[in-house]
Structures are given as C-alpha cells and as structure tokens.
C-alpha positions, 0 to 999 in steps of 0.5 A, spaced: 423 240 259 416 237 260 417 229 261 418 227 255 420 219 252 423 219 244 421 214 239 426 213 233 425 210 226 432 206 224 430 203 217 423 208 215 427 210 207 431 206 207 429 204 200 432 212 198 439 209 198 440 203 197 448 202 195 448 203 202 443 199 206 444 193 203 447 190 209 445 196 214 439 200 216 440 206 214 441 209 221 447 206 221 449 209 216 457 212 216 458 219 216 463 224 216 469 219 218 467 217 224 459 218 226 453 214 224 447 217 222 442 215 228 447 219 232 444 226 231 437 223 232 439 220 239 444 226 241 438 231 240 434 227 245 439 226 250 441 234 249 434 235 250 434 232 257 430 226 254 433 219 258 427 214 254 428 213 247 425 207 244 429 205 237 424 202 232 429 196 229 427 192 221 432 189 217 440 189 218 440 192 225 446 188 227 451 194 225 446 199 229 446 194 235 453 193 234 454 201 234 449 202 240 451 197 245 448 199 252 448 206 250 453 208 255 456 212 249 450 217 249 449 216 257 443 212 256 445 205 259 440 206 266 436 202 269 429 206 269 429 207 261 435 209 257 436 206 250 430 200 248 430 197 241 424 195 239 422 190 235 420 191 227 413 187 229 407 188 234 406 183 240 400 179 236 404 180 229 410 177 226 410 180 220 415 185 218 413 192 218 412 195 212 411 203 213 411 208 219 404 207 220 405 200 222 412 200 225 408 205 230 403 200 231 409 195 233 411 200 238 404 202 241 405 197 247 412 201 249 408 207 248 403 205 253 407 203 259 411 209 257 409 214 263 412 220 260 407 226 257 410 227 251 414 223 245 418 226 239 418 222 234 424 223 229 427 219 223 435 217 223 436 219 214 439 227 216 444 231 219 442 236 223 442 239 230 436 240 233 434 242 241 427 239 241 425 242 249 424 248 244 419 244 240 415 240 246 415 248 249 412 251 242 407 245 242 404 247 250 404 254 248 400 252 242 395 247 246 396 242 240 395 236 238 401 235 233 407 239 232 410 237 226 418 241 225 419 243 218 424 247 214 424 251 207 428 249 202 428 246 195 424 241 193 428 235 191 423 229 189 425 223 191 421 217 193 415 220 199 416 227 201 411 232 205 410 239 204 405 244 208 402 251 209 401 254 214 397 260 217 400 266 221 400 263 227 403 256 226 398 253 225 397 248 218 392 249 214 394 245 208 398 238 207 400 236 200 404 229 200 409 229 193 407 235 191 407 237 183 410 243 185 417 245 186 421 251 188 422 253 196 418 249 200 416 248 208 418 241 208 417 236 213 422 234 217 420 227 220 421 230 227 413 230 231 411 232 237 405 230 241 402 227 248 404 220 249 396 219 251 393 222 244 399 218 240 396 212 243 389 213 241 391 216 234 394 210 234 389 204 236 384 209 232 388 208 225 387 200 227 380 200 228 379 204 220 384 199 217 389 205 216 396 204 212 398 210 211 400 215 217 401 221 212 395 220 208 390 217 212 391 221 219 396 228 218 393 231 211 386 230 213 387 231 221 388 239 218 381 240 219 379 236 225 385 237 229 390 242 231 396 241 227 402 246 228 408 247 224 415 249 227 420 252 223 427 249 225 432 254 221 439 251 222 443 246 217 439 240 215 441 234 210 436 229 208 440 223 205 435 220 200 440 219 195 447 217 193 448 223 191 445 227 197 450 222 201 456 225 198 454 232 199 453 231 206 459 229 208 463 234 203 459 239 207 464 238 213 469 240 208 466 246 210 469 249 217 462 254 218 458 247 216 462 244 221 462 249 227 454 249 226 454 242 227 458 240 231 460 246 235 455 248 242 452 241 243 455 235 243 454 230 237 455 223 241 458 217 238 461 211 239 467 211 242 473 206 238 480 207 240 484 207 235 492 210 234 493 217 231 494 217 224 500 216 219 503 220 214 509 219 211 514 224 207 510 221 201 503 224 203 500 230 200 494 232 204 489 238 202 482 240 205 481 233 208 478 229 214 482 224 216 481 219 221 485 215 227 489 209 224 489 212 217 496 211 213 497 216 207 503 215 202 500 218 197 495 225 195 489 225 198 484 231 197 478 234 199 476 227 202 473 224 208 477 218 209 475 213 216 479 209 220 484 205 218 484 207 211 491 206 206 493 210 201 499 207 197 505 211 195 504 215 187 496 214 189 491 221 187 485 220 191 480 227 190 474 229 192 472 221 195 469 218 201 473 212 202 470 208 208 473 204 214 479 199 214 479 200 205 485 199 202 488 203 196 494 200 193 500 205 190 499 209 183 491 209 183 487 214 181 480 216 185 476 221 183 469 222 186 468 215 189 463 213 195 468 206 198 464 203 203 468 199 209 473 193 208 474 194 201 481 193 196 483 198 191 489 194 187 495 198 184 494 202 178 487 202 178 484 209 175 476 209 178 472 217 177 464 219 178 462 225 177 460 230 183 452 228 181 454 220 180 459 218 185 462 211 183 460 206 189 465 201 191 460 195 195 462 193 202 469 187 202 469 189 194 476 187 191 477 191 185 
C-alpha cells in the first residue's frame, strides 16, 4: 500500500435528504440499526491501510463529533496522524464553504502538511465496501493524474450527478454533468485518487483562476489535458440522495446476500455502545427484521429495522418501517412504511402509513 492520506466530506450533498439533515450532517445519518453513513467511507480507509484521515465538517456536526470521538473505534486515536476534524472554512476566511471546491480550498493547509504520496477523497453519503488500495494500485499502474471510481447503474436524476465515457484502456474521454440521457451509465461515486502534491497544485490553480466547481471547472475540461482514468467498482453500492433511497438502502439489509456483501469479509467499524439485549414478551411477533440492543417488543414487527432502545407496545403492528433510537410506539398502533427519527413518541391507537416510494417521515423528538 502506497503512503496515502484520506479526506472525507461529511456534509456534501446534504440538501438531497433535508428531512434527515435538519439536525445532523449527512455523514452522521443513522443506518442499519447501529451504524452511521460515515462509517463506510471511514472503514474503507482504515481497512485499506490509511491511518491519517481529515474529516471536513460544515453545519450541524455535533452528532458527528459525538459519534467519531477520538477515532478509537476505527483505530485512529494516534499521536501521529489519526482522525483530524477539519473546519468548514480556510485559514484566511470565516465564510462556510458552498461547494466541494471551496471545501478543498479550506483543506489545503492539511494537505500541504501531509507527508503521504497519495490522497483519497470520498463522500459519506453512500453505502458500499471498497478496497481503496486497489484503486491506488490502478492509479499508479496507469500513471494517472486523477482516478475516478465509478459504478454502473440506472441514472436517477438528483441535484447533481456525473457520468462519463471511457476508452478501452480505462482513460476517461468525456464527462457529463447532469446529463439528460437516462439508462445504464458509468456513474461517478465521488471517490477520487490523486497524488497529494498534484491535488494541492490543482487547488491552487483553481483559486488563481476563480473557479467555483470542481466538476465543471476542473474535471470536465480536464479530460483534454490531464490523464484522468476511471476505476470500475462492481460491488453493492447505494447512494443516499433522497428519503426514498435512504428507505431502500436500509430495507436492502433484510436481504441476507446484501448483508453478507456489506458486512462479510472486511469489518465495518462504528462507535460501540453497550446496552442490554433486546427483550421480546410472550405477545411479541417478529418476522424478517433487524432488532437492535435495548429494544422492548410487545407487539408485531415485520420487515422492519429497529434501532437501539425502541419500544413497541401491545397490540401494535409495525410493518416495513425504520424506527430510530429511543422511539416509543404505544399500544394498538398501526405503522406502515414509516421512517421515524430519534426520540419520538407515537401515542396509543395511532395509524400512520406511507408507501414504498414515499415513506411517512416523523421528525426527531416528535410527539404524534
């Protein structure tokens, strides 16, 4: 593994899921009963041998800081390197960044101090498992300036996305940003590899020219004079670009094959919380669900993901739902296709329902 430093964007694209990012960064969105989205990019880096990681913050990052702590759960509590939280502005500005390029400008000082030869940039709004060392090896073999990781899947139009075409040798020959065409495309998954010194020069050049977009001003025109290569990722990949996609990504975990691909082989690390085992009373009926520690189930739960400390009362039927930490579902309730944020209370007899393409969302700390 070549010496590599990592940079993770914890708040990029958070406008895509406003329901969940009102009170947190997108990286700290809960997932799968016990994880946060940032765990995947961070675990990928640690499992790839990257021991210095800069985490670029922005708004509402208190929950992110609480989750990450000193980085010990990822073996990143180190005297040299480790996990470093980067402020959302540069040394010479107190204005929050507005886009990826401005965020990188703010991280320039961190990159200049880095002694590692290569840098991996990754977002924290997707669920996937990738060995970054293989991407770096391909980057070195191609003698590339930039390597962009892509995944082939159906284009789903969101606020911003990038597709590209590659030659037979993998070199990218064209980049399209928010293309009109749909269907199967080579979609950039916001994982990039470059030499650290090259990226710093690229950022400095962008500052001098007054560029505002990393994709439109640097990558897209760069295919003409830079050696930009694509690296194909074939594994499970789910970007969280809407509440519906968040719902789907969680529900995918009810498929044992998806669970095996995500959590088998290499570990996904997260903050460890000690709590009592889940308790199921005689009246409880549970089918095809993930139930976390500390839950108390007295009713019926089917095709659901329940986070820590959830209580489901007698006579209640909860189906196809995502119920986050410390929710209380009263007695004789009926919930279907509901996403309930943390610390909410659903009183006795309530009937709440959404659908597969539009789940019913309950804000954090709500009383229904």
